[in-house]
C-alpha positions in Angstrom: 139.0 125.7 115.6 140.7 125.0 119.0 138.5 123.8 121.8 137.7 126.5 124.4 137.6 125.2 127.8 136.5 127.2 130.7 137.7 126.6 134.4 135.8 128.1 137.2 137.9 128.9 140.1 141.5 130.1 140.4 142.5 128.5 144.0 145.5 126.1 144.1 143.4 123.4 142.6 142.1 125.3 140.0 145.2 126.8 139.0 147.0 123.4 139.0 144.0 122.1 136.8 144.8 124.9 134.3 148.6 124.1 134.0 147.9 120.4 133.4 145.1 121.2 131.0 147.4 123.5 129.2 150.1 120.7 129.1 147.7 118.2 127.6 145.9 120.4 125.2 148.6 123.1 124.0 146.1 124.5 121.4 143.0 124.8 123.6 141.7 128.3 124.5 141.6 128.6 128.3 139.4 130.9 130.2 139.9 131.1 133.9 137.3 132.9 135.9 137.8 133.6 139.5 135.1 135.5 141.9 138.0 137.2 144.0 141.6 137.2 143.0 143.6 134.3 142.4 144.9 132.2 145.3 142.5 133.8 147.9 139.6 132.1 149.6 140.4 128.8 151.0 143.9 128.5 149.3 145.1 131.8 151.3 144.0 130.1 154.5 145.3 126.5 154.0 147.9 125.1 156.5 149.6 124.0 153.2 151.0 120.8 154.9 152.0 117.8 152.4 152.4 114.2 153.5 151.8 111.0 151.7 148.9 109.2 153.1 145.2 108.2 152.3 142.4 105.9 153.6 142.1 104.5 150.4 144.2 103.4 147.7 142.9 106.0 145.3 143.7 109.0 147.6 147.3 107.3 148.3 147.9 107.2 144.5 146.9 110.9 144.3 149.0 111.9 147.2 151.7 110.3 145.8 151.5 111.7 142.3 151.1 115.1 144.1 154.3 114.8 146.1 156.2 114.0 142.8 154.7 116.9 140.9 155.5 119.3 143.9 159.0 118.0 143.9 159.4 118.6 140.3 158.2 122.2 140.8 160.9 122.9 143.7 163.4 121.5 141.6 162.5 123.6 138.2 162.1 126.6 140.5 163.8 126.8 143.7 161.9 130.3 144.4 158.6 128.4 144.7 157.1 128.8 148.2 157.3 125.1 149.3 159.5 124.3 152.1 161.0 120.9 152.9 159.6 119.6 156.3 160.4 116.8 158.7 157.4 115.1 160.1 156.8 112.3 162.4 153.5 110.6 163.0 152.5 109.6 166.7 149.9 107.3 167.9 148.9 104.8 170.5 150.8 101.1 170.2 147.6 99.6 169.6 146.4 101.8 166.8 150.0 102.1 165.0 149.5 98.9 162.9 146.6 99.9 161.1 147.5 103.5 160.8 150.9 103.0 159.2 148.9 101.1 156.4 147.5 104.3 155.2 151.0 106.1 154.7 152.5 105.6 151.0 156.1 105.3 152.4 156.1 105.0 156.4 159.4 105.7 157.5 161.4 104.2 160.6 159.6 103.1 163.6 161.0 104.9 166.8 161.5 102.7 169.9 160.3 105.3 172.1 159.2 108.7 172.3 162.2 110.0 174.1 164.7 109.1 171.2 164.5 112.8 170.0 163.4 116.4 171.3 159.9 117.3 170.7 158.3 120.7 171.0 155.5 119.1 173.0 155.9 116.3 175.6 154.9 113.0 173.9 153.2 110.0 175.8 155.6 107.7 177.0 153.9 104.8 175.7 153.4 105.7 172.2 154.5 104.8 168.5 156.5 107.3 166.8 157.3 106.9 163.1 159.0 109.4 160.4 157.0 110.2 157.4 159.5 111.1 154.4 158.8 113.5 151.6 157.0 116.2 153.5 156.7 119.9 153.1 154.5 122.7 153.8 153.8 125.6 151.5 152.5 129.3 151.4 149.4 127.8 149.4 148.0 131.3 148.3 151.3 132.7 147.1 151.8 129.4 145.1 148.6 129.7 143.5 149.2 133.3 142.6 152.7 132.4 141.1 151.1 129.6 139.0 148.5 131.9 137.9 151.3 134.5 136.9 153.0 132.0 134.7 149.7 131.4 133.0 148.8 134.6 132.1 150.3 134.9 128.7 149.0 131.5 127.9 145.3 131.8 129.0 142.6 134.4 129.8 142.3 135.1 133.5 139.3 137.0 134.6 139.6 138.0 138.3 137.0 139.5 140.5 134.2 138.2 138.1 131.5 135.6 139.3 129.5 133.2 137.2 125.8 133.8 137.5 124.4 131.1 135.4 125.9 128.0 133.7 123.5 126.9 130.9 124.1 123.6 129.0 123.9 123.0 125.3 124.5 119.6 123.4 127.6 121.0 121.8 128.7 123.5 124.7 127.9 125.6 127.7 127.1 129.2 128.1 128.2 131.2 131.0 126.8 134.6 132.2 129.0 136.6 134.3 128.3 139.5 136.8 129.6 142.0 134.4 126.9 141.1 132.0 129.1 139.4 129.3 128.2 135.9 128.3 131.0 133.5 127.1 130.8 130.0 125.8 132.9 126.9 126.0 132.7 123.5 124.6 134.0 122.3 128.0 133.6 123.8 131.6 135.9 122.6 134.4 134.0 123.6 137.8 136.5 124.0 140.5 134.6 126.2 143.2 136.0 124.9 146.2 133.6 125.4 149.3 131.4 127.5 147.0 130.2 124.3 145.7 126.4 125.0 146.1 126.6 128.8 144.7 123.4 130.0 143.3 124.9 129.8 139.5 125.6 126.0 139.5 123.7 124.6 142.5 121.4 122.5 140.1 124.5 120.4 138.8 126.2 120.2 142.4 123.4 119.5 144.7 123.0 116.0 143.6 126.5 115.2 144.6 125.6 115.5 148.3 128.7 117.6 149.3 128.4 119.4 152.4 130.7 122.4 153.7 132.5 122.0 157.0 134.4 125.1 158.9 138.2 124.5 159.0 140.1 125.8 161.8 144.0 126.2 162.5 145.4 127.9 165.5 148.7 129.6 165.9 151.0 129.8 168.8 154.3 131.5 169.3 157.2 129.3 170.4 160.6 129.1 169.3 161.6 127.1 166.3 164.7 125.1 166.3 166.6 124.0 163.5 165.7 120.3 164.6 162.2 120.8 165.3 159.7 118.6 163.3 156.1 118.7 162.4 154.1 116.2 164.5 151.0 114.3 163.2 148.4 112.7 165.5 146.4 110.6 163.1 144.1 109.1 165.6 142.9 112.8 166.4 143.2 114.0 162.7 145.6 117.0 164.2 149.1 118.1 163.7 151.4 120.8 164.7 153.8 122.2 162.4 156.7 124.9 162.5 156.1 127.5 160.0 159.6 128.9 159.5 158.7 131.3 156.7 156.4 132.8 159.2 157.9 132.5 162.6 155.4 130.6 164.5 153.8 127.3 164.9 150.8 126.3 163.5 148.1 123.6 165.1 145.3 122.2 163.2 142.6 120.0 164.6 139.3 118.7 163.2 136.3 121.2 163.7 133.0 119.8 163.9 130.8 122.6 162.7 128.9 121.6 159.3 126.9 123.4 156.7 128.6 126.8 156.8 128.8 129.5 154.1 132.1 130.7 153.1 130.7 134.0 152.6 129.6 134.0 156.3 133.0 133.2 157.8 134.5 136.6 158.0 134.3 137.2 161.5 137.3 135.0 162.5 137.8 132.6 165.5 135.1 132.0 168.0 135.3 130.9 171.8 134.1 127.5 170.7 136.9 127.1 168.3 139.6 128.1 170.9 137.9 125.5 173.4 137.4 122.7 171.1 141.3 123.2 169.9 142.3 123.6 173.5 140.6 120.5 174.6 142.7 118.4 171.9 145.9 119.9 172.5 145.5 119.5 176.5 146.0 115.9 176.1 149.7 116.5 175.2 150.5 120.2 176.4 148.2 121.7 178.7 150.2 125.1 179.2 150.6 125.5 175.5 146.9 124.6 175.1 146.0 127.5 177.4 148.0 130.0 175.5 146.2 129.6 172.1 144.9 133.2 171.3 144.8 133.3 167.4 144.7 131.4 164.1 142.9 131.0 160.7 139.4 130.3 159.8 137.8 129.4 156.7 135.8 126.0 155.4 135.9 123.4 152.6 133.7 121.0 150.8 133.6 117.4 151.7 132.1 114.6 149.8 130.1 111.7 151.0 132.8 109.3 150.5 135.6 111.5 151.9 137.4 111.1 148.6 137.7 114.0 146.3 134.9 114.2 143.4 135.9 114.5 139.8 132.8 113.9 137.7 130.7 114.7 134.8 127.6 116.7 136.3 124.4 118.0 134.3 123.0 116.0 131.2 125.5 117.3 128.5 128.4 115.7 129.9 130.4 119.2 128.9 130.4 120.1 132.8 133.0 118.6 134.9 133.1 119.0 138.7 136.4 119.1 140.6 136.5 119.3 144.2 135.2 118.3 147.5 138.8 117.3 148.6 137.8 117.3 152.6 140.4 119.5 153.4 143.1 118.0 151.7 142.8 120.5 148.3 146.4 121.3 148.6 147.8 118.3 149.2 145.9 116.3 146.3 145.4 118.9 143.9 148.0 117.7 141.3 146.5 114.2 141.5 143.0 115.8 141.4 143.8 117.7 138.2 145.2 114.5 136.5 141.9 113.0 136.8 140.1 116.1 135.5 142.3 116.3 132.5 141.5 112.5 131.7 137.7 113.3 131.5 138.1 116.0 128.8 138.9 113.2 126.4 
């Protein structure tokens, strides 16, 4: 009998995991269970910016694997909502040598910040280098496209949550909110920011994962053909032209911890706008003061700031996949490849 594998979560990471599991195990019977609709939740609110970088060798390897995966998607299907992007990293001269080490393939180092037109003024004394192979994506739409491709190959249950996860020596039993009970030999748990939901908290709590608010602000400004995204690695912030949406996105690091994904429906707060403004004011005060809208959600962060792909529980039949530290889309294919390796 073919092995039955249940995947809990159909965000971008869950959908890429399902594709790679299917490719590696063509005979497997795959059941996907999603508490909402595929591609909603954190995926729908993702900035979707990809650049190949990482503070450890493992994360850099995941990033490069993911870049090649997404290039393959674009080559096979030009209709995928992935858009190539020019991106430059900017830092102080003193910090540049160390920061460039984190990039898989840092490009040309510009001699001055005045070598090209920038949407915001850059400090005259700074290092600027190109970052090849970048893009941004409509992550929610991409996840739904991947889910649609899977529908004739897997069973996808949407609007159904998992209430309990019960391990057995030879498998796992899942109780659903519909009252149905399903069994699988293996379960891949891809919960995104719902990492400590009631149904599996006993399995995930020992991992020490915390959930942090993630904020990106929008601003209206003409987008020229030559406009590029700008990454500020010292600030852990970036701005990017979203040509498909007709506006710019500005992402900065929000420091609100231990939030609940089900409690973040009210949108931006005064504090979010102020914190974002404080960072951008260092470069473009007038633009910073015009910030009024954006997107808010949260993500799971691991203690080591590397994604977690590990067996949890006692049976070895449940694999946790997540805690991508705000980089779920950027690292999803690399994360999925590690998850598949644990099925063997």
